[in-house]
C-alpha positions as CSV (number, residue, x, y, z in Angstrom):
1,M,147.2,-39.7,4.9
2,K,148.7,-36.4,6.2
3,T,150.3,-38.2,9.2
4,L,151.6,-41.0,6.9
5,K,153.2,-38.5,4.5
6,A,154.6,-36.3,7.2
7,E,155.9,-38.9,9.6
8,E,157.0,-41.7,7.3
9,I,157.2,-41.0,3.5
10,K,158.8,-37.5,3.6
11,C,161.3,-38.6,6.3
12,N,162.8,-41.6,4.5
13,E,164.2,-42.7,1.1
14,Y,163.1,-46.0,-0.4
15,S,165.0,-48.2,-2.8
16,G,161.8,-49.3,-4.6
17,M,158.2,-50.2,-4.2
18,E,158.9,-53.3,-2.1
19,D,161.0,-51.2,0.3
20,L,158.2,-48.6,0.5
21,Q,155.6,-51.4,1.2
22,L,157.8,-52.9,4.0
23,H,158.2,-49.5,5.6
24,L,154.5,-48.6,5.3
25,D,153.5,-51.9,6.9
26,E,155.9,-51.4,9.8
27,F,154.7,-47.8,10.2
28,I,151.0,-48.6,10.3
29,S,151.1,-51.8,12.4
30,G,154.1,-51.1,14.6
31,Y,153.8,-47.4,15.2
32,Y,150.6,-45.8,14.1
33,N,148.2,-48.4,15.5
34,Q,150.2,-49.2,18.6
35,V,152.2,-46.2,19.8
36,R,151.1,-42.9,18.2
37,L,148.6,-41.0,20.3
38,H,145.2,-40.1,18.6
39,S,143.2,-37.1,19.6
40,A,139.9,-38.9,18.8
41,L,140.9,-41.5,21.4
42,Q,141.5,-39.0,24.2
43,Y,145.2,-38.9,23.2
44,R,145.7,-42.7,23.6
45,S,147.1,-45.1,21.1
46,P,144.6,-47.4,19.4
47,G,146.1,-50.4,21.2
48,E,145.8,-48.6,24.5
49,F,142.3,-47.5,23.7
50,E,141.2,-51.1,22.8
51,D,142.9,-52.5,25.9
52,A,141.0,-50.0,28.1
53,E,137.7,-50.8,26.5
54,T,138.3,-54.5,26.9
55,D,139.2,-54.1,30.6
56,T,136.0,-52.0,31.1
57,S,133.8,-54.5,29.3
58,E,135.3,-57.4,31.3
59,R,134.6,-55.7,34.6
60,T,131.0,-54.7,33.6
61,G,130.2,-57.9,31.7
62,D,129.5,-55.7,28.6
63,S,130.6,-57.6,25.5
64,Q,130.0,-54.7,23.0
65,A,133.0,-53.5,21.0
66,A,134.4,-50.0,21.5
67,V,132.5,-47.4,19.6
68,M,133.6,-44.0,18.4
69,S,131.0,-41.4,17.9
70,F,131.3,-38.0,16.3
71,P,128.8,-35.2,16.7
72,R,126.6,-34.3,13.7
73,H,126.8,-30.9,12.1
74,E,123.4,-30.1,13.5
75,E,124.5,-30.8,17.0
76,I,127.5,-28.5,16.8
77,Y,125.7,-25.7,14.8
78,P,122.0,-26.0,15.7
79,D,121.1,-22.5,14.4
80,E,122.4,-23.1,10.9
81,S,120.0,-24.6,8.4
82,I,121.5,-27.0,5.9
83,A,119.7,-27.5,2.5
84,H,119.8,-31.1,1.5
């Protein structure tokens, strides 16, 4: 949401909700998901990340989809006890 607001909504003026929807669709599908680099994907675009994963799975015969994993709090801070 922060990126959407900072890079699209605050940078443009819209004539109405339909215009806003059109710009949002273009921003998300044309820029954010295809061009913009994402730190969680090793600074690659989602499209580039998926292409690289597809190429790897084709070479290795692995048909699993790309999986993103994030460390759990306990893995980052093993000495902290968290009350559940």
